[in-house]
Structures are given as structure tokens and as C-alpha cells.
C-alpha positions as CSV (number, residue, x, y, z in Angstrom):
1,M,-66.9,23.5,-104.0
2,E,-63.7,21.5,-104.9
3,V,-61.2,23.9,-106.9
4,E,-58.3,22.1,-108.5
5,V,-55.6,22.8,-111.1
6,K,-55.4,19.8,-113.5
7,L,-52.7,19.3,-116.0
8,R,-52.1,16.5,-118.3
9,L,-48.7,15.1,-118.5
10,L,-48.1,13.9,-122.2
11,T,-46.0,11.1,-122.1
12,A,-45.2,8.4,-119.5
13,A,-41.6,9.8,-119.6
14,A,-42.9,12.9,-118.6
15,H,-44.5,11.3,-115.4
16,L,-41.5,9.8,-114.9
17,R,-39.1,13.0,-115.2
18,L,-41.9,14.7,-112.9
19,T,-42.1,12.2,-109.9
20,T,-38.2,11.8,-109.9
21,L,-37.6,15.6,-109.6
22,L,-40.2,15.6,-106.7
23,T,-38.9,12.7,-104.8
24,P,-37.5,14.7,-101.9
25,F,-41.2,16.0,-101.3
26,H,-42.9,12.9,-101.5
27,L,-45.5,12.2,-98.5
28,K,-47.2,9.1,-99.7
29,T,-48.5,7.0,-102.7
30,L,-52.1,5.7,-102.6
31,H,-53.4,2.7,-104.9
32,Q,-57.1,3.6,-105.8
33,R,-59.7,1.5,-107.6
34,N,-62.5,3.8,-108.6
35,L,-65.7,2.4,-109.5
36,F,-69.0,4.2,-110.8
37,F,-72.8,3.6,-110.6
38,D,-75.8,4.9,-112.8
39,T,-78.8,3.6,-114.0
40,P,-78.9,1.9,-117.6
41,Q,-80.5,5.1,-118.9
42,N,-77.4,7.4,-117.4
43,D,-80.0,9.3,-115.6
44,L,-77.2,10.9,-113.3
45,S,-74.7,11.5,-116.1
46,L,-77.4,13.1,-118.2
47,R,-77.7,15.4,-115.1
48,R,-73.8,16.1,-114.7
49,A,-73.6,14.0,-111.7
50,V,-71.4,11.3,-110.7
51,L,-71.7,8.5,-108.3
52,R,-68.4,6.8,-107.3
53,L,-66.9,4.4,-104.8
54,R,-63.5,4.5,-104.3
55,F,-61.4,1.8,-102.5
56,L,-58.2,2.8,-101.1
57,Q,-55.9,-0.2,-101.3
58,N,-52.8,0.5,-99.2
59,T,-52.1,-1.1,-95.7
60,S,-55.7,-1.6,-95.1
61,Q,-58.7,-1.2,-97.5
62,R,-60.6,1.9,-97.0
63,C,-64.0,2.7,-99.2
64,V,-65.1,6.3,-100.0
65,L,-68.4,7.1,-101.4
66,S,-68.7,10.4,-103.3
67,L,-71.0,12.3,-105.4
68,K,-69.9,15.1,-107.7
69,A,-72.0,17.3,-109.5
70,K,-72.1,20.1,-111.9
71,P,-68.5,20.2,-113.1
72,T,-66.7,22.6,-114.9
73,L,-63.0,22.0,-116.5
74,A,-61.8,25.3,-118.3
75,N,-58.2,26.2,-118.7
76,G,-56.9,23.6,-116.6
77,I,-59.0,24.7,-113.6
78,S,-61.6,22.2,-112.4
79,R,-64.5,23.3,-110.2
80,V,-67.1,20.6,-108.9
81,E,-69.7,20.4,-106.2
82,E,-68.4,17.2,-104.2
83,D,-69.8,15.3,-101.2
84,E,-68.0,12.3,-99.8
85,E,-67.8,10.0,-96.8
86,E,-66.2,6.8,-95.8
87,I,-68.4,3.8,-95.7
88,D,-67.3,0.0,-94.6
89,A,-65.1,-1.6,-97.1
90,G,-66.9,-5.1,-97.1
91,L,-70.1,-3.4,-97.7
92,G,-68.6,-1.1,-100.5
93,G,-67.5,-4.7,-102.1
94,E,-70.9,-5.8,-101.7
95,C,-72.5,-2.8,-103.8
96,V,-69.8,-3.5,-106.5
97,D,-71.3,-7.0,-106.9
98,S,-74.9,-6.1,-106.2
99,P,-75.5,-2.6,-106.9
100,W,-79.0,-2.6,-105.5
101,K,-77.4,-2.8,-102.0
102,L,-76.6,0.8,-102.2
103,S,-80.3,1.0,-100.8
104,D,-79.1,-0.7,-97.8
105,L,-76.8,2.1,-97.0
106,V,-79.7,3.9,-95.2
107,G,-77.3,6.2,-93.0
108,S,-75.5,7.6,-96.1
109,R,-75.5,11.4,-96.2
110,V,-74.1,11.1,-99.9
111,L,-77.0,8.4,-101.1
112,K,-79.7,10.8,-99.3
113,R,-78.6,13.6,-101.6
114,V,-78.7,11.5,-104.6
115,R,-82.4,10.5,-103.5
116,E,-83.7,13.7,-103.0
117,E,-82.0,15.7,-105.6
118,Y,-82.3,13.2,-108.1
119,G,-85.7,11.9,-107.7
120,F,-84.7,8.3,-106.7
121,K,-86.8,6.3,-104.3
122,D,-83.9,3.7,-104.0
123,F,-81.4,2.3,-106.1
124,Q,-82.9,-1.0,-107.3
125,G,-82.3,-0.1,-111.0
126,F,-78.6,1.0,-110.6
127,V,-75.9,-0.8,-112.1
128,C,-71.8,-0.7,-111.8
129,L,-70.4,0.9,-114.6
130,G,-67.0,-0.5,-114.0
131,G,-63.9,1.9,-113.5
132,F,-60.3,2.3,-113.6
133,E,-57.2,1.9,-111.2
134,N,-55.0,5.2,-110.3
135,V,-51.6,5.5,-108.7
136,R,-51.4,8.6,-107.0
137,N,-48.2,10.1,-105.6
138,V,-48.8,13.0,-103.1
139,Y,-46.0,15.6,-102.6
140,H,-45.8,18.7,-100.3
141,W,-43.9,21.2,-102.8
142,R,-43.6,24.8,-102.3
143,G,-46.7,25.4,-99.9
144,V,-49.1,23.2,-102.1
145,T,-50.2,19.6,-102.4
146,L,-49.4,18.0,-105.6
147,E,-51.0,14.8,-106.3
148,V,-49.4,13.1,-109.6
149,D,-51.7,10.4,-111.1
150,E,-51.0,7.3,-113.1
151,T,-54.5,6.2,-114.3
152,K,-54.8,2.7,-115.8
153,F,-57.9,2.4,-118.1
154,D,-58.6,-0.9,-119.6
155,F,-57.4,1.0,-123.1
156,G,-54.3,2.6,-122.0
157,N,-52.8,4.9,-119.3
158,C,-52.6,8.8,-118.7
159,Y,-51.1,11.0,-116.4
160,E,-52.1,14.0,-114.9
161,I,-51.0,16.6,-112.0
162,E,-53.9,17.8,-109.7
163,C,-53.5,20.6,-107.1
164,E,-56.5,21.4,-105.1
165,T,-56.0,25.2,-103.9
166,E,-58.2,28.5,-103.3
167,E,-55.9,30.2,-105.3
168,P,-55.9,28.1,-108.7
169,E,-54.2,30.9,-111.0
170,R,-51.3,31.4,-108.7
171,A,-50.8,27.4,-108.4
172,K,-51.2,26.8,-112.2
173,S,-48.9,29.4,-112.9
174,M,-46.0,28.1,-110.6
175,I,-46.6,24.6,-111.6
176,E,-46.5,25.4,-115.1
177,E,-42.9,27.4,-114.6
178,F,-41.6,24.4,-113.0
179,L,-42.8,22.1,-115.5
180,S,-41.4,24.4,-118.5
181,L,-38.1,24.8,-116.8
182,N,-37.8,21.1,-116.6
183,N,-38.7,20.4,-120.2
184,I,-41.8,18.3,-119.0
185,E,-44.4,18.0,-121.7
186,F,-47.8,19.1,-120.6
187,K,-51.3,20.7,-121.3
188,D,-54.2,21.7,-119.5
189,S,-56.5,19.0,-119.0
190,D,-59.9,19.3,-120.8
191,I,-62.0,16.5,-119.8
192,T,-62.2,14.4,-116.5
193,K,-60.9,10.8,-115.7
194,F,-64.6,10.0,-115.8
195,A,-65.3,11.1,-119.2
196,V,-62.0,9.5,-120.3
197,F,-63.4,6.2,-119.0
198,R,-66.7,6.8,-120.7
199,S,-65.3,7.5,-124.1
200,G,-62.9,4.4,-124.1
201,N,-60.5,6.5,-125.6
202,L,-57.5,8.2,-124.0
203,P,-57.5,12.1,-124.5
């Protein structure tokens, strides 16, 4: 179970102000390309599951396959079952162009779970839904890891802070206090990035 604080930054100016203030704590910047897969009938989405390929486009491209299931997002705290594994980036790219090639990843633990838990024999009927780009700045701040995202959808950009933690209420309170003291406009996230992508509208 992945537990995260998720707070939405309301403007590009708020994002810029926050990243400027956090500069002394910066660890790395990740350029992520996120692409999603389902059947044309949305069989996974209707069962509250998301199958994603994430390409990490930094010094060398990596590809991570993940399955997220049974998400909840309330009061700015997200809980979701997540399983992920790294796969060959070249094979990942082939699956984007030809989603049926997911069936060729015979050793994949994640795809085995998709088959067994959601009743698919193979992935012949799957399609790539598209996706979005994400620029993630990572910081080590006051004993927690903050991920500050600029997410680039075809219909606009949005900004979010994520903090994975075993003490979400404490971390959320600490982050909110920092944002308020520095006049950074924010609110609890109440919709996932995937849901924003599927809606076609910014939150």
C-alpha cells in the first residue's frame, strides 16, 4: 500500500515560488513520460485499476511498468495498492506502438497479476490510451522526501506536491504550515493525475 500526501498548487507562480524556496534541498529532477493501457471497454478502469508504463528520460532512458489498484484520495491523502517493476525500455516502446506486445512480456510479475486478478488470457485487445509528461523535482526536506510535479497534459499544465510517508497526517500538517507561511496557494488534491487525463479538463 502506497500512502502519499497530495497537495495541488493553484498556479504556476506558486510552483515557481515553492521550487525556488526548496532549491537548497534539491536532490534530482526527473523527466517522466506516462502512458496508460486498457481495453476499449475500459475493463481495468471500471474495476479501479490502472496499468501504466513510465519512461524516465534523463541521462539514459528507463521504463517502469506498474499496476495501481483500489485508490482512495481524501483530505489530501492518497492510498493505493501499487506493484511495479522495471522492464527493458526498448520493449516498452514497442508496447506503446503495439499494445498486444504486452503479451510478450512473459516474465512480468505485474502483467501476471493483471491476468490473474482481472481475468485476461492475454493483452491482444488492449490499446494505449495516451498519457502525459511530468517534470518531477525531488527534495529532501525536514526528514521527508518531497516530489514537486509540473504535469503537462495536452489541455494544460497542473502542479502538485507529493510526499510518500508512513505518517501522512504529520507530514501534511508540516507541509501545509510551510506553504501557508510562504503565501503559496494550495488545496488538497481531490483527483488523481490519471483521472485528470481521462477527464480532459484541468481540476
